[in-house]
N, C-alpha and C positions, 0 to 999 in steps of 0.2 A: 546541252544547247546554250547558246549565248543570247541573252535578252537585254536590249538597251533599257536604261532607266536613269532618272536624273542623278542617282547616286554613282552611276557608271555601269560597266557591264555586269549583269548578273547571271549566274549559271544555274541551269538545273541538270542533274546528273541521274542516269538511268543505268542501274548496274545489275550484273549477273543475268544479262540477256543471253538466250540461246543463239540468236544471230541478230544482225543489224539490217534493216530493210535495205535493199539493193539501191534504192534511189536516194539514200542519205549520204551526202559527201561534205567534207569540209568546205565551208564557206558558202554553201548552198542554203538558201532560205527554206524553211519548213512551213507548211499551212496548218491552221487549227484543224484538228481532227485527223491528221495524217498519221499513218502507222509508222513508228520508229523502229520496231524490232518485235522479237518474240520473247516472251517471259521464259526464263531459264534457271539454271542453278549452277552457273560458271563461277569459279573453277570447280569442275565436277570431283576433283580429289578432295575438296574441302566441304562442298555442300551436296548432300545426297538429294536425289530427285524428289523425294517426298517433301523437302524444305524449299522446292522452287518458289521464287518470290521476286518482286520488283524491289530493289533498293532505290529510293527515290530521295534526292536531296535538292534544297535550294540554298544557295549561299554564294559567297564571293571567295575569290582566290586570295590568300594570305600573301603570296608572293609570286610575281610572274617569272622570277629567275630561279624557280625550284630546281630546274636541271643544274645550274651553276652551283647551287648551294649543295646539292648531292655530290657533285664532282669535287667541290672544295673540301668535303669530308671523306673523299675516296670511297664513296659508296657507289651503289648501282641503282638506278632508277628503273624499276620494272613497271611502273604504272603512269608514267607521265606526270604532268602537273596537276591533272585533275583526279586527286585521290584524297582519303580522308585526313591526312596530316595537313594538306595544303588547302582544304576547303573549310572556310569558316560557315558552318551550317546554321540555319534557322529552322524552326518548328514549321513545317509545310503546312500542317493543318491550320494554324493560325494565320499564316500568309495567305493561304487560299481562301480561307473564311473572310478575312478582311478585303481581300481583292474583289470579292463578289458583292460585298456590302456596299463598298466605296467606289463609285464610277470613275473618280479621279485618283485612284489608289496608286502609289508609288512606293518602291521599296525604300526610297530615301526618307519619306515621311514615316514608314513603319519603323525604320531603324531608329529615327529621331524620338519615337514614342516609347521605345523600350527603356525599362530601368536596367542599368548595368548590375551584372552579377559581382564584379570586382573591378578595382582600378589599381594601377601600378604607376610609380614613379620610375622612370627609366632613364639610364644614362644614354644620350644620343650618340651613335657611333660616328656621327659627323655628317650625316646627309639626311635629306628627307626620306623617310621610310617608303619603299616602294609602294605599299599599300595606300599611302595618302597621296602619292603622285597619281595613282589610278582613281582614287576616290576622294578628291580634294574637298567635296562638300562636307566630309565628316571631320575635317580639320577645322575646329572652331576657335581660331585665334587669328587676329589680323596680321600677326608677325609670323614669318616663316619659322620652322622648327629650330630651337636653340639647343643649348648643351643638355638640358634636362627636360623630359617630356612627362605629362600626365595622360595616360590612355586609359579608357573604360572599355570593358569587354563583356560579350555574353558568357554564358557558362561554357559554351564550346570553344571560346577563344576568338571570336569574330570581333574585331575592333568596332566600337559604337562611336567613339569620338576621340579626338586628341587635341591638346593645347600644350603650351609651354608652361612648365612648372613655375610656381612662385619660389622665391629665395628660400623660404622655410620648407617647402616641399623637397626642393633640391638638396638642402642640407641633410635631409633624412637619408640620403644615399650614403653619406660617409664614402667608404671605399667600395661600397657595392655597386653592381651595375644595375640592379633592379630591386624595389623595395614594395611590398604590397601596402597600398595606401588605404584602402577601404574594402570591405566584403560585406555583401547582403546575403546572409544565408538563405532567406526565403527565395530569392531569386536564383541563387547558386543551386538550390535543389539538391538532387542526388550527387552532383559533383563527379559525374562519370569519368571525365577525362583527368580529373585530379590535376589540374594546371596549377592550382593553388591547393595547399594542405594546411591544415590546422594542427600546430605543434603546441607544447606546453608553454612556449614563449609567445605565441600568436600565430598569425597567419604568415606563410611564406611560400615561395615558388616551390612546386613539387619537381621531380626529375622530368616528368612530362613537359611541365611548364618551362623548364630551362631549355629543352630542345625546341619547343614551340616558339619561344621568344627569340632564339638565335635565328630561326627561319624568318620570323617577321622582321627583324632588323637587319638581315643580311643585304 
């Protein structure tokens, strides 16, 4: 489901359903309390019936051109744009708790209140990243994106903010396309996606992080 918010379109994802309600159609508004579908365990060859559950996410799309990115890599997209790789997720318990406590709640304000798990200095491929085209309120610089950017992220890889890098920050890139600028281990937590990993020489992008970053900047 798509939800309007000051930050831009926010999505809620409902996965592993046995079926979708017959009155749910693309572009058709839904009402509070309306049934969306029936809990299930799809795909059945991966999830046994005793593990039937609802997989629920709240997040933003990393890139609206996900299909083009897949085709550029000569891959096959079996899940559309709305999948775990292309959704920057948030903790739904915290989002729902805060939305009930705050009558004027917005996801923009929620994102602006979060401490970043890590930040990167990134060489800009020459255009405004699609994410900040769709979510301009998260770009915190009066100037448009330049040749080097500093982006801050949640543990799951959802961008929290972006700005142009200072000269000193840009110099850290050298010949690299991206360098880890800061990491907050307390916020990073278990680091389940391992977008950044700690080596003997310090923090750097992991293999998952390299793929995720290519998608973000595509």
